[in-house]
Residue frames as a rotation matrix with the C-alpha (Angstrom) as fourth column:
MET 1
-0.630 -0.293 0.719 -6.50
0.554 0.480 0.680 -14.81
-0.544 0.827 -0.140 17.75
SER 2
-0.630 0.386 -0.674 -7.82
-0.587 -0.805 0.087 -12.64
-0.509 0.450 0.734 14.94
THR 3
-0.003 0.666 0.746 -10.84
0.499 0.647 -0.576 -13.66
-0.866 0.371 -0.334 12.94
VAL 4
-0.879 -0.378 -0.291 -11.22
-0.089 -0.470 0.878 -12.95
-0.468 0.798 0.380 9.25
GLU 5
0.297 0.926 0.234 -14.02
0.328 0.131 -0.936 -12.08
-0.897 0.355 -0.264 6.89
ASN 6
-0.528 -0.451 0.720 -14.07
0.813 -0.024 0.581 -11.29
-0.245 0.892 0.379 3.21
VAL 7
-0.124 0.451 -0.884 -14.92
-0.148 -0.889 -0.433 -7.99
-0.981 0.077 0.177 1.56
GLN 8
0.077 0.228 0.971 -16.60
0.898 0.407 -0.166 -8.20
-0.433 0.885 -0.174 -1.82
SER 9
-0.682 -0.378 -0.627 -15.49
0.096 -0.895 0.435 -5.47
-0.725 0.236 0.646 -4.19
GLY 10
0.502 0.845 -0.187 -17.77
-0.008 -0.211 -0.977 -3.81
-0.865 0.492 -0.099 -6.68
PRO 11
0.614 -0.251 0.748 -17.05
0.785 0.290 -0.547 -3.63
-0.079 0.923 0.375 -10.41
ALA 12
-0.421 -0.845 -0.330 -14.09
0.718 -0.533 0.448 -1.55
-0.555 -0.048 0.831 -11.46
ALA 13
0.266 0.460 -0.847 -14.76
-0.131 -0.853 -0.505 1.88
-0.955 0.245 -0.166 -12.88
SER 14
0.473 -0.041 0.880 -14.92
0.805 0.427 -0.413 1.86
-0.358 0.904 0.235 -16.65
GLY 15
0.941 -0.102 0.324 -12.96
0.123 -0.785 -0.607 4.06
0.316 0.611 -0.726 -19.01
SER 16
0.084 -0.991 0.106 -9.58
0.355 -0.069 -0.932 5.68
0.931 0.115 0.346 -18.55
GLU 17
-0.482 -0.406 -0.776 -7.92
0.852 -0.013 -0.523 6.92
0.202 -0.914 0.352 -15.40
SER 18
0.606 0.733 -0.311 -9.80
0.792 -0.591 0.150 9.57
-0.074 -0.337 -0.938 -13.41
GLU 19
0.335 -0.442 0.832 -8.70
0.192 -0.832 -0.520 13.16
0.922 0.334 -0.193 -13.77
PRO 20
-0.585 -0.582 -0.566 -6.46
0.699 -0.008 -0.715 14.36
0.411 -0.813 0.411 -10.94
GLY 21
-0.887 0.230 0.400 -8.20
-0.359 -0.888 -0.287 16.45
0.289 -0.398 0.871 -8.29
ARG 22
-0.707 0.698 -0.110 -11.58
0.589 0.497 -0.637 16.30
-0.390 -0.515 -0.763 -6.65
SER 23
-0.755 0.410 0.511 -14.70
0.344 -0.415 0.842 17.37
0.558 0.812 0.172 -8.46
SER 24
0.195 0.905 0.378 -17.15
-0.126 -0.359 0.925 17.81
0.973 -0.228 0.044 -5.60
PRO 25
-0.144 -0.224 0.964 -17.36
-0.947 -0.250 -0.200 18.13
0.286 -0.942 -0.176 -1.78
GLU 26
0.811 0.521 0.265 -18.71
-0.575 0.793 0.202 14.58
-0.105 -0.316 0.943 -1.68
ALA 27
0.696 -0.605 -0.386 -15.30
0.140 0.642 -0.754 13.37
0.704 0.471 0.532 -2.90
THR 28
-0.045 -0.758 0.651 -13.45
-0.683 -0.452 -0.574 14.78
0.729 -0.470 -0.497 0.10
ALA 29
-0.444 -0.233 -0.865 -12.36
0.311 0.865 -0.393 12.63
0.840 -0.444 -0.312 3.02
SER 30
0.706 0.662 -0.253 -13.97
0.401 -0.079 0.913 12.46
0.584 -0.746 -0.321 6.42
THR 31
0.337 -0.592 0.732 -12.27
-0.601 -0.734 -0.316 14.77
0.725 -0.334 -0.603 8.92
GLY 32
0.398 -0.138 0.907 -12.14
-0.857 0.297 0.421 11.96
-0.327 -0.945 0.000 11.49
LEU 33
0.997 0.000 0.078 -10.63
0.032 0.912 -0.409 9.38
-0.071 0.410 0.909 9.14
HIS 34
0.201 -0.979 -0.032 -7.00
-0.918 -0.200 0.343 8.26
-0.342 -0.039 -0.939 9.44
LEU 35
0.960 0.104 -0.259 -5.86
-0.220 0.855 -0.470 5.50
0.173 0.508 0.844 7.09
PHE 36
0.235 -0.901 0.366 -2.81
-0.660 0.129 0.741 3.64
-0.714 -0.415 -0.564 8.39
LEU 37
0.844 -0.018 -0.536 -1.23
-0.472 0.450 -0.758 2.22
0.255 0.893 0.371 5.23
ILE 38
0.295 -0.707 0.642 1.12
-0.636 0.356 0.685 -0.61
-0.713 -0.611 -0.345 6.22
ARG 39
0.321 -0.281 -0.904 3.35
-0.807 0.419 -0.417 -2.40
0.496 0.863 -0.092 3.74
HIS 40
0.986 0.103 -0.128 4.04
-0.042 0.912 0.409 -6.05
0.159 -0.398 0.904 4.53
GLY 41
0.497 -0.841 0.214 7.35
-0.427 -0.022 0.904 -7.26
-0.756 -0.540 -0.370 5.90
GLU 42
-0.265 -0.786 -0.558 10.29
-0.902 -0.002 0.431 -8.66
-0.340 0.618 -0.709 3.98
THR 43
0.846 0.363 0.391 9.92
-0.180 0.884 -0.432 -11.55
-0.502 0.294 0.813 1.50
GLU 44
0.061 -0.856 0.513 12.57
0.555 0.457 0.695 -13.38
-0.830 0.242 0.503 -0.50
TRP 45
0.128 0.031 0.991 11.57
0.977 -0.178 -0.120 -11.53
0.173 0.984 -0.053 -3.66
ALA 46
0.988 0.150 0.049 11.65
0.135 -0.964 0.230 -8.17
0.081 -0.221 -0.972 -1.87
VAL 47
0.441 -0.896 -0.052 15.32
0.015 -0.050 0.999 -8.90
-0.897 -0.441 -0.009 -1.10
THR 48
-0.333 -0.603 0.725 16.13
0.690 0.369 0.623 -9.79
-0.643 0.708 0.293 -4.72
GLY 49
-0.604 0.119 -0.788 14.05
-0.337 -0.934 0.117 -6.95
-0.723 0.336 0.604 -6.19
GLN 50
-0.926 0.317 0.205 11.72
0.352 0.528 0.773 -9.23
0.137 0.787 -0.601 -8.16
HIS 51
-0.593 0.788 0.163 8.26
-0.737 -0.613 0.284 -7.88
0.323 0.048 0.945 -8.96
THR 52
-0.940 0.304 -0.154 5.87
0.341 0.835 -0.433 -9.76
-0.003 -0.459 -0.888 -6.69
GLY 53
-0.593 0.799 0.097 2.28
-0.675 -0.560 0.480 -9.27
0.438 0.219 0.872 -7.75
ARG 54
0.432 0.894 0.120 -0.03
-0.855 0.364 0.369 -12.22
0.286 -0.262 0.922 -7.35
THR 55
-0.076 -0.529 -0.845 2.66
0.025 0.846 -0.532 -14.80
0.997 -0.062 -0.052 -6.51
ASP 56
0.730 0.543 0.416 1.65
-0.387 -0.173 0.906 -15.79
0.564 -0.822 0.084 -2.99
ILE 57
-0.050 -0.846 -0.530 4.93
0.362 0.479 -0.799 -16.06
0.931 -0.232 0.283 -1.11
PRO 58
0.716 0.367 -0.594 5.32
0.651 -0.045 0.758 -15.81
0.251 -0.929 -0.271 2.69
LEU 59
0.800 -0.481 0.358 7.36
-0.566 -0.803 0.185 -13.48
0.198 -0.351 -0.915 4.84
THR 60
-0.026 -0.875 -0.484 10.95
0.043 0.483 -0.875 -14.40
0.999 -0.043 0.025 5.58
ALA 61
0.146 -0.015 -0.989 11.95
0.950 0.281 0.136 -14.92
0.276 -0.960 0.055 9.22
ARG 62
-0.842 -0.477 -0.250 13.21
0.523 -0.836 -0.166 -11.33
-0.130 -0.270 0.954 9.17
GLY 63
-0.658 0.666 0.352 9.92
-0.149 -0.573 0.806 -10.17
0.739 0.478 0.476 7.71
GLN 64
0.276 0.741 -0.612 8.03
0.538 0.409 0.737 -11.89
0.796 -0.533 -0.286 10.51
ALA 65
-0.220 -0.444 -0.869 10.25
0.966 -0.221 -0.132 -10.16
-0.133 -0.869 0.477 13.07
GLN 66
-0.963 -0.101 0.251 9.63
0.168 -0.950 0.264 -6.82
0.211 0.296 0.931 11.34
ALA 67
-0.174 0.979 0.102 5.88
0.023 -0.099 0.995 -7.39
0.984 0.176 -0.005 11.60
VAL 68
0.285 0.213 -0.935 6.16
0.887 0.311 0.341 -8.18
0.364 -0.926 -0.100 15.32
GLU 69
-0.666 -0.608 -0.433 8.18
0.715 -0.686 -0.136 -4.99
-0.215 -0.400 0.891 15.79
LEU 70
-0.750 0.479 0.457 5.51
-0.027 -0.712 0.702 -3.01
0.661 0.514 0.546 13.93
GLY 71
0.225 0.883 -0.411 2.91
0.438 0.285 0.853 -4.41
0.870 -0.372 -0.323 16.28
GLN 72
-0.016 -0.326 -0.945 4.95
0.997 -0.079 0.010 -3.25
-0.078 -0.942 0.326 19.25
GLN 73
-0.929 -0.364 0.069 5.34
0.371 -0.917 0.147 0.23
0.009 0.162 0.987 17.76
MET 74
-0.544 0.794 0.272 1.57
-0.231 -0.453 0.861 0.49
0.807 0.406 0.430 17.25
HIS 75
-0.454 0.361 -0.814 0.66
0.809 0.551 -0.207 -0.76
0.374 -0.752 -0.542 20.70
GLY 76
-0.551 0.324 -0.769 -2.05
0.490 -0.620 -0.613 1.47
-0.675 -0.715 0.183 22.12
ILE 77
-0.808 0.321 -0.493 -3.45
-0.570 -0.638 0.518 2.61
-0.148 0.699 0.699 18.76
GLU 78
-0.318 0.791 0.523 -7.07
0.113 0.580 -0.807 1.57
-0.941 -0.197 -0.274 18.51
PHE 79
-0.978 0.011 -0.209 -8.31
-0.209 -0.101 0.973 0.66
-0.010 0.995 0.101 15.04
ALA 80
-0.164 0.986 0.020 -11.99
-0.782 -0.118 -0.613 0.97
-0.602 -0.116 0.790 14.21
ARG 81
0.911 0.393 0.128 -11.53
-0.226 0.732 -0.643 -1.46
-0.346 0.557 0.755 11.31
VAL 82
-0.179 -0.978 0.111 -8.70
-0.493 0.187 0.850 -3.55
-0.852 0.097 -0.515 9.87
PHE 83
0.902 0.410 -0.133 -8.40
-0.299 0.373 -0.878 -4.56
-0.310 0.832 0.459 6.21
THR 84
-0.125 -0.973 0.192 -5.72
-0.345 0.224 0.911 -6.62
-0.930 0.048 -0.364 4.49
SER 85
-0.085 -0.085 -0.993 -4.80
-0.976 0.209 0.066 -7.74
0.201 0.974 -0.101 1.02
PRO 86
0.858 0.463 0.221 -5.67
-0.500 0.852 0.157 -11.43
-0.115 -0.245 0.963 0.70
LEU 87
0.465 -0.748 -0.473 -2.07
-0.203 0.431 -0.880 -12.25
0.862 0.505 0.049 -0.26
MET 88
0.606 -0.156 -0.780 -0.13
0.641 0.677 0.363 -14.25
0.471 -0.720 0.510 2.34
ARG 89
-0.437 -0.898 -0.053 2.63
0.760 -0.337 -0.555 -11.71
0.480 -0.283 0.830 2.99
ALA 90
-0.518 0.344 0.783 0.12
-0.360 -0.918 0.165 -8.99
0.776 -0.196 0.599 3.85
ARG 91
0.584 0.800 -0.142 -2.06
-0.249 0.342 0.906 -11.30
0.773 -0.494 0.398 5.92
GLN 92
0.284 -0.555 -0.782 0.91
0.811 0.574 -0.114 -12.59
0.512 -0.602 0.613 7.91
THR 93
-0.765 -0.536 0.356 1.92
0.316 -0.795 -0.517 -9.00
0.560 -0.283 0.778 8.66
CYS 94
-0.125 0.836 0.535 -1.64
-0.534 -0.511 0.673 -8.12
0.836 -0.202 0.510 9.66
GLU 95
0.633 0.418 -0.651 -1.88
0.198 0.726 0.658 -11.12
0.748 -0.546 0.377 11.99
ARG 96
-0.089 -0.771 -0.631 1.26
0.930 0.162 -0.330 -10.03
0.356 -0.616 0.703 13.83
VAL 97
-0.866 -0.214 0.452 0.45
0.122 -0.967 -0.225 -6.31
0.485 -0.139 0.863 14.01
ALA 98
-0.360 0.843 0.400 -3.28
-0.871 -0.457 0.179 -6.50
0.334 -0.284 0.899 14.76
SER 99
-0.833 -0.109 -0.542 -3.37
-0.053 0.992 -0.118 -9.87
0.550 -0.070 -0.832 16.48
HIS 100
-0.836 0.517 -0.185 -6.17
0.292 0.132 -0.947 -8.87
-0.465 -0.846 -0.261 18.84
ARG 101
-0.309 0.727 -0.613 -8.49
-0.613 -0.645 -0.457 -7.56
-0.728 0.235 0.645 16.11
ALA 102
0.261 0.468 0.844 -10.80
0.546 0.649 -0.529 -9.15
-0.796 0.599 -0.086 13.59
PHE 103
-0.489 -0.437 -0.755 -9.78
-0.375 -0.676 0.634 -8.23
-0.787 0.594 0.167 10.06
ALA 104
0.648 0.729 0.220 -11.33
0.000 0.290 -0.957 -8.37
-0.761 0.620 0.188 6.61
CYS 105
-0.471 -0.748 0.467 -9.59
0.502 0.208 0.839 -9.46
-0.725 0.630 0.278 3.40
ASP 106
0.566 0.602 -0.563 -10.18
-0.103 -0.626 -0.773 -6.91
-0.818 0.495 -0.293 0.64
PRO 107
0.318 -0.464 0.827 -9.04
0.846 0.532 -0.027 -7.88
-0.427 0.709 0.561 -2.87
ASP 108
0.874 0.024 0.486 -8.75
0.299 -0.815 -0.497 -4.20
0.384 0.580 -0.719 -3.80
LEU 109
0.751 -0.642 0.155 -5.68
-0.554 -0.484 0.677 -4.00
-0.360 -0.594 -0.719 -1.50
ALA 110
0.660 -0.509 0.552 -3.77
0.538 0.834 0.126 -6.63
-0.524 0.214 0.824 -3.55
GLU 111
-0.244 -0.855 -0.459 -0.54
0.031 -0.479 0.877 -5.70
-0.969 0.200 0.143 -5.29
TRP 112
0.112 0.128 -0.985 -0.38
-0.904 -0.398 -0.154 -4.66
-0.412 0.908 0.071 -8.94
ASP 113
0.675 0.096 0.732 -0.90
0.178 0.941 -0.288 -7.62
-0.716 0.325 0.618 -11.28
TYR 114
-0.014 -0.833 -0.553 2.42
-0.546 -0.457 0.702 -7.66
-0.838 0.312 -0.448 -13.15
GLY 115
0.852 0.459 -0.251 1.34
-0.440 0.370 -0.818 -10.18
-0.282 0.808 0.517 -15.79
ASP 116
0.827 -0.551 -0.114 4.30
0.268 0.564 -0.781 -11.13
0.494 0.615 0.614 -17.99
TYR 117
0.064 -0.845 0.531 6.65
-0.372 -0.514 -0.773 -9.19
0.926 -0.148 -0.347 -15.70
GLU 118
0.864 0.296 0.408 5.87
-0.485 0.264 0.834 -11.24
0.139 -0.918 0.371 -12.60
GLY 119
0.818 -0.566 0.106 9.08
0.401 0.693 0.599 -12.39
-0.413 -0.447 0.793 -10.91
LYS 120
0.260 -0.741 0.620 11.31
0.825 -0.164 -0.541 -10.12
0.502 0.652 0.568 -13.03
THR 121
-0.129 -0.374 -0.918 13.43
0.732 -0.661 0.167 -7.24
-0.670 -0.650 0.359 -11.77
SER 122
0.739 0.363 -0.568 13.18
-0.013 -0.835 -0.550 -3.75
-0.674 0.414 -0.612 -13.25
ALA 123
-0.177 -0.892 -0.416 16.64
-0.675 -0.197 0.711 -4.26
-0.717 0.406 -0.567 -14.76
ASP 124
-0.621 0.033 0.783 15.42
0.385 0.883 0.268 -7.46
-0.682 0.468 -0.562 -16.48
ILE 125
0.382 0.896 0.226 12.42
0.702 -0.123 -0.701 -5.64
-0.601 0.427 -0.676 -17.95
ARG 126
0.672 -0.104 -0.734 14.37
-0.292 -0.947 -0.133 -2.58
-0.681 0.304 -0.666 -19.12
ARG 127
-0.529 -0.833 0.163 16.84
-0.194 0.306 0.932 -4.72
-0.826 0.462 -0.323 -21.02
GLN 128
-0.563 0.416 0.715 13.90
0.789 0.529 0.314 -5.69
-0.247 0.740 -0.625 -23.25
ARG 129
0.400 0.779 0.483 11.90
0.806 -0.550 0.219 -2.47
0.437 0.302 -0.847 -22.86
PRO 130
-0.632 -0.770 -0.086 14.19
0.722 -0.544 -0.427 0.54
0.282 -0.332 0.900 -22.24
GLY 131
-0.862 0.204 0.464 12.69
-0.261 -0.963 -0.063 3.29
0.434 -0.176 0.884 -20.12
TRP 132
-0.125 0.889 -0.440 9.83
0.324 0.456 0.829 1.15
0.938 -0.039 -0.345 -18.80
ASN 133
-0.932 -0.018 0.363 8.02
-0.331 -0.364 -0.870 2.42
0.148 -0.931 0.333 -15.71
VAL 134
-0.744 0.650 -0.154 5.13
0.658 0.753 -0.005 0.47
0.112 -0.105 -0.988 -14.24
PHE 135
-0.297 0.663 -0.687 3.20
0.475 -0.522 -0.708 3.58
-0.828 -0.537 -0.160 -13.16
ARG 136
-0.265 0.160 -0.951 3.20
-0.679 -0.731 0.066 4.91
-0.685 0.663 0.303 -16.72
ASP 137
-0.524 -0.147 -0.839 3.36
-0.824 0.337 0.456 1.77
0.216 0.930 -0.297 -18.86
GLY 138
0.492 0.739 0.460 1.69
-0.827 0.561 -0.018 -1.03
-0.271 -0.372 0.888 -16.89
CYS 139
-0.534 -0.652 0.538 2.34
-0.525 0.755 0.393 -4.69
-0.662 -0.072 -0.746 -17.63
PRO 140
-0.406 0.384 -0.829 1.44
-0.795 0.299 0.528 -6.89
0.451 0.873 0.184 -20.61
HIS 141
-0.113 0.528 -0.842 -1.22
0.120 0.848 0.516 -9.45
0.986 -0.043 -0.159 -19.64
GLY 142
-0.592 -0.017 -0.806 -1.39
0.806 0.024 -0.592 -7.73
0.030 -1.000 -0.001 -16.25
GLU 143
0.419 0.787 -0.453 -2.97
0.802 -0.555 -0.223 -4.51
-0.427 -0.270 -0.863 -15.03
SER 144
-0.035 -0.324 0.945 -2.74
0.681 -0.700 -0.215 -1.15
0.731 0.637 0.245 -16.79
PRO 145
-0.947 -0.306 -0.097 -2.24
0.286 -0.667 -0.688 2.09
0.146 -0.679 0.719 -14.84
ALA 146
-0.510 0.826 0.240 -5.88
-0.654 -0.554 0.516 3.00
0.559 0.107 0.822 -15.53
GLN 147
0.248 0.616 -0.747 -7.08
0.051 0.762 0.645 -0.29
0.967 -0.199 0.157 -14.05
VAL 148
-0.348 -0.447 -0.824 -4.98
0.843 0.235 -0.484 0.09
0.410 -0.863 0.295 -10.90
SER 149
-0.970 0.031 0.240 -6.07
-0.095 -0.961 -0.261 3.71
0.222 -0.276 0.935 -10.55
ALA 150
-0.141 0.990 -0.024 -9.73
-0.554 -0.058 0.831 2.69
0.821 0.130 0.556 -10.82
ARG 151
0.167 0.136 -0.977 -9.18
0.538 0.817 0.205 0.01
0.826 -0.560 0.063 -8.17
ALA 152
-0.755 -0.499 -0.426 -7.62
0.633 -0.385 -0.671 2.57
0.171 -0.776 0.607 -5.81
ASP 153
-0.795 0.508 0.332 -10.45
-0.449 -0.860 0.243 5.05
0.409 0.044 0.912 -6.45
ARG 154
0.127 0.871 -0.475 -13.04
-0.167 0.491 0.855 2.37
0.978 -0.029 0.207 -5.71
LEU 155
-0.100 -0.256 -0.962 -11.33
0.842 0.492 -0.219 1.52
0.529 -0.832 0.166 -2.42
ILE 156
-0.955 -0.296 -0.023 -11.04
0.271 -0.834 -0.480 5.19
0.123 -0.465 0.877 -1.43
ALA 157
-0.447 0.861 0.244 -14.72
-0.491 -0.464 0.737 5.79
0.748 0.210 0.630 -2.15
ARG 158
0.354 0.564 -0.746 -15.63
0.309 0.683 0.662 3.00
0.883 -0.465 0.067 0.29
LEU 159
-0.314 -0.586 -0.747 -13.16
0.894 0.082 -0.441 4.09
0.320 -0.806 0.498 2.95
ARG 160
-0.886 -0.030 0.463 -14.42
-0.016 -0.995 -0.096 7.66
0.464 -0.092 0.881 2.92
GLN 161
0.169 0.985 0.023 -17.69
-0.215 0.015 0.977 6.37
0.962 -0.170 0.214 4.35
ASP 162
0.359 -0.136 -0.923 -15.78
0.783 0.582 0.219 5.37
0.507 -0.802 0.315 7.53
SER 163
0.585 -0.293 0.756 -14.23
-0.481 -0.876 0.032 7.33
0.654 -0.382 -0.653 10.37
GLY 164
0.843 -0.329 0.426 -11.58
-0.332 0.307 0.892 6.74
-0.424 -0.893 0.150 13.00
ASN 165
-0.203 -0.974 -0.103 -8.29
-0.854 0.124 0.506 4.85
-0.479 0.191 -0.857 12.61
ILE 166
0.892 0.451 0.035 -8.44
-0.353 0.743 -0.569 2.30
-0.282 0.495 0.822 9.79
ALA 167
-0.111 -0.957 0.268 -5.54
-0.451 0.289 0.844 -0.13
-0.885 -0.027 -0.464 9.21
LEU 168
0.880 0.291 -0.376 -4.77
-0.454 0.284 -0.844 -1.16
-0.139 0.914 0.382 5.62
PHE 169
0.052 -0.866 0.497 -2.19
-0.208 0.477 0.854 -3.93
-0.977 -0.148 -0.155 5.06
SER 170
0.944 0.318 -0.084 -1.06
-0.103 0.042 -0.994 -3.78
-0.312 0.947 0.072 1.47
HIS 171
0.427 -0.743 0.516 1.94
0.847 0.528 0.060 -3.62
-0.317 0.411 0.855 -0.87
GLY 172
-0.367 -0.775 -0.515 4.60
0.565 -0.625 0.538 -1.28
-0.739 -0.093 0.668 -2.20
GLN 173
-0.977 -0.109 0.183 3.42
0.213 -0.525 0.824 -0.20
0.006 0.844 0.536 -5.61
PHE 174
-0.103 0.985 0.136 -0.31
0.689 -0.028 0.724 -0.41
0.717 0.169 -0.676 -5.02
GLY 175
0.240 0.137 -0.961 0.25
0.912 -0.370 0.175 1.53
-0.331 -0.919 -0.214 -1.77
ALA 176
-0.740 -0.570 -0.358 1.98
0.384 -0.795 0.470 4.28
-0.552 0.210 0.807 -3.73
VAL 177
-0.737 0.556 0.384 -0.96
0.319 -0.215 0.923 4.47
0.596 0.803 -0.019 -6.15
LEU 178
0.169 0.847 -0.504 -3.43
0.909 0.063 0.412 4.60
0.381 -0.528 -0.759 -3.26
ALA 179
-0.085 -0.285 -0.955 -1.58
0.721 -0.679 0.138 7.57
-0.687 -0.677 0.263 -1.72
ALA 180
-0.956 -0.292 0.040 -1.35
0.228 -0.647 0.727 9.40
-0.186 0.704 0.685 -5.04
ARG 181
-0.460 0.856 0.235 -5.05
0.431 -0.016 0.902 8.98
0.776 0.517 -0.362 -5.73
TRP 182
0.072 0.461 -0.884 -5.92
0.996 -0.075 0.042 9.97
-0.047 -0.884 -0.465 -2.13
VAL 183
-0.191 -0.225 -0.955 -4.46
0.360 -0.922 0.145 13.43
-0.913 -0.316 0.257 -2.76
GLY 184
0.687 0.687 -0.236 -5.85
0.035 -0.356 -0.934 13.66
-0.725 0.634 -0.269 -6.29
LEU 185
-0.173 -0.816 -0.552 -2.68
-0.748 -0.256 0.612 12.94
-0.641 0.518 -0.566 -8.29
ALA 186
0.575 0.256 -0.777 -2.55
-0.764 0.508 -0.398 10.90
0.292 0.823 0.488 -11.48
VAL 187
0.964 -0.152 0.216 -1.31
0.039 0.892 0.451 7.34
-0.261 -0.427 0.866 -11.02
ALA 188
0.562 -0.805 0.188 1.91
0.454 0.111 -0.884 8.17
0.691 0.583 0.429 -12.93
GLU 189
0.241 -0.461 0.854 2.92
-0.587 -0.770 -0.250 10.45
0.773 -0.441 -0.456 -10.05
ALA 190
0.953 0.132 0.274 3.03
-0.299 0.564 0.770 7.46
-0.053 -0.815 0.576 -7.72
ARG 191
0.577 -0.805 -0.136 6.55
0.510 0.485 -0.710 6.83
0.638 0.341 0.690 -9.07
HIS 192
-0.136 -0.626 0.768 7.69
-0.285 -0.718 -0.635 9.52
0.949 -0.305 -0.081 -6.62
LEU 193
0.325 0.382 0.865 6.29
-0.929 -0.043 0.368 7.67
0.178 -0.923 0.341 -3.58
SER 194
-0.261 -0.538 -0.802 8.58
-0.319 0.832 -0.454 4.84
0.911 0.137 -0.389 -2.50
LEU 195
0.621 0.497 0.606 7.51
-0.754 0.168 0.635 2.45
0.214 -0.851 0.479 0.26
ASP 196
-0.571 -0.820 -0.052 9.89
-0.731 0.536 -0.424 0.25
0.375 -0.204 -0.904 2.24
VAL 197
-0.117 0.468 -0.876 8.89
0.252 0.867 0.430 -3.14
0.961 -0.170 -0.220 3.59
ALA 198
0.006 0.221 -0.975 7.35
0.974 0.220 0.056 -3.04
0.227 -0.950 -0.214 7.07
SER 199
-0.948 -0.277 0.160 6.66
0.254 -0.956 -0.149 0.68
0.194 -0.101 0.976 6.78
THR 200
-0.088 0.925 -0.369 3.76
0.919 -0.067 -0.388 2.76
-0.384 -0.373 -0.845 8.04
SER 201
-0.930 -0.055 0.364 2.15
0.212 -0.888 0.407 5.76
0.301 0.456 0.838 6.34
ILE 202
-0.384 0.838 -0.388 -0.95
0.629 -0.070 -0.774 7.76
-0.676 -0.541 -0.500 7.24
LEU 203
-0.757 0.312 0.574 -3.47
0.384 -0.499 0.777 9.24
0.529 0.809 0.258 4.80
SER 204
-0.295 0.625 -0.723 -5.73
0.845 -0.182 -0.503 11.79
-0.446 -0.759 -0.475 6.42
CYS 205
0.453 0.458 0.764 -7.02
0.718 -0.696 -0.008 15.38
0.528 0.553 -0.645 6.04
ASP 206
-0.654 -0.602 0.458 -5.59
0.270 -0.751 -0.602 18.76
0.707 -0.270 0.654 6.90
PRO 207
-0.368 0.551 -0.748 -7.16
0.927 0.157 -0.340 19.51
-0.070 -0.819 -0.569 10.32
HIS 208
-0.524 0.130 -0.842 -7.45
0.128 -0.965 -0.229 23.20
-0.842 -0.228 0.489 9.39
HIS 209
-0.334 0.421 -0.843 -8.86
-0.925 -0.318 0.207 22.48
-0.181 0.849 0.496 5.92
PRO 210
-0.278 0.194 0.941 -10.86
-0.318 0.905 -0.281 19.26
-0.906 -0.378 -0.190 6.27
GLU 211
0.812 0.574 -0.102 -11.78
-0.265 0.208 -0.941 19.25
-0.519 0.792 0.321 2.60
VAL 212
0.420 -0.760 -0.496 -8.09
-0.842 -0.123 -0.525 18.74
0.338 0.639 -0.691 1.71
PRO 213
0.988 -0.149 -0.039 -6.77
0.154 0.944 0.292 15.15
-0.006 -0.294 0.956 1.85
VAL 214
0.436 -0.895 0.088 -3.11
-0.880 -0.445 -0.164 14.95
0.187 -0.006 -0.982 2.89
ILE 215
0.427 -0.479 -0.767 -0.31
0.312 0.874 -0.372 12.45
0.849 -0.081 0.522 3.34
ALA 216
0.859 0.033 0.510 0.22
-0.412 -0.547 0.729 13.00
0.303 -0.837 -0.456 7.06
LEU 217
0.218 -0.815 0.536 3.06
-0.599 0.323 0.733 10.45
-0.771 -0.481 -0.418 7.41
TRP 218
0.807 0.050 -0.589 5.05
-0.554 0.410 -0.725 8.62
0.205 0.911 0.359 4.77
ASN 219
0.515 -0.612 -0.600 7.26
0.000 0.700 -0.714 5.53
0.857 0.368 0.361 4.84
ARG 220
0.308 -0.380 0.872 8.01
-0.935 -0.291 0.204 5.42
0.176 -0.878 -0.445 8.55
VAL 221
0.389 -0.287 -0.875 10.34
0.106 0.958 -0.267 2.59
0.915 0.011 0.403 9.53
SER 222
0.803 -0.128 -0.582 11.99
0.596 0.162 0.787 1.73
-0.006 -0.978 0.207 12.84
PRO 223
0.840 -0.523 -0.143 14.71
-0.477 -0.838 0.266 4.15
-0.259 -0.155 -0.953 14.03
GLU 224
0.087 -0.853 0.515 17.33
-0.131 0.502 0.855 1.41
-0.987 -0.142 -0.068 13.69
ARG 225
0.162 0.031 0.986 16.40
0.869 0.469 -0.158 0.67
-0.467 0.883 0.049 10.08
PHE 226
0.968 0.207 0.139 16.29
0.247 -0.872 -0.423 4.39
0.034 0.444 -0.895 9.29
LYS 227
0.588 -0.804 -0.089 19.78
-0.562 -0.486 0.669 4.93
-0.581 -0.344 -0.737 10.67
SER 228
-0.065 -0.649 0.758 21.22
0.198 0.736 0.647 1.89
-0.978 0.192 0.081 8.92
SER 229
0.576 0.359 0.734 19.82
0.768 0.069 -0.636 3.07
-0.279 0.931 -0.236 5.56
PHE 230
0.881 -0.137 0.453 21.69
0.113 -0.869 -0.482 6.38
0.459 0.475 -0.750 5.70
ALA 231
0.774 -0.632 -0.028 24.68
-0.036 -0.089 0.995 5.69
-0.632 -0.769 -0.092 7.92
THR 232
0.634 -0.664 -0.397 28.09
-0.676 -0.225 -0.702 6.42
0.377 0.713 -0.592 6.42
PRO 233
0.816 -0.369 -0.444 30.46
0.436 0.898 0.055 3.43
0.379 -0.239 0.894 6.71
MET 234
0.826 -0.562 -0.045 33.33
-0.318 -0.531 0.786 4.18
-0.466 -0.634 -0.617 9.05
GLU 235
0.437 -0.780 -0.448 36.87
-0.708 0.010 -0.706 4.21
0.555 0.626 -0.548 7.73
PRO 236
0.775 -0.202 -0.599 38.89
0.382 0.904 0.190 1.12
0.503 -0.376 0.778 8.72
């Protein structure tokens, strides 16, 4: 059985979003650091496409099975540390994937706070606000792109003090921001980084250029799910 502790986050960075890129060698990642970014399994709102920020809903039965399958796929990978969003869907995934490890809840891994858009689909929002994109426009009474970017930067700064394999159980849109900021891109560029439920990605460094952070693996799902996503229906 896993045990859990809490991680206290520091204050968010003030001001607007950080400039893309890295300003000093101190900002580069550790050469021995591999961040396994794991999106939680399926929830009811993931199926319907509703924005699920701070609404604390559990995994579906299928989502629980996806998490168990993830654990089987990662069997044999040793994690130096395990962190999870405090939200139930991420914690349930963590408990099934890293069942033998103690883990810490880190509020900086929580999903984007969607404010007034919580529970709405993108189509719902765009009927009232044509052209809306969360990575550019943020959410009224929720988080702005600058706030989410600062949260990701704060998390990255802490993680860069570590080494080894670190597991991070998080969410789709915050995970995309984390990856964008890891490689020095503005948060708006995270719109190009889609994450499926129960997927695994790895943020690391180029082994030949250790000062260069890279996305070593992105959005890996099981072979069966991969095939079913792109299979062409057979003619009757």
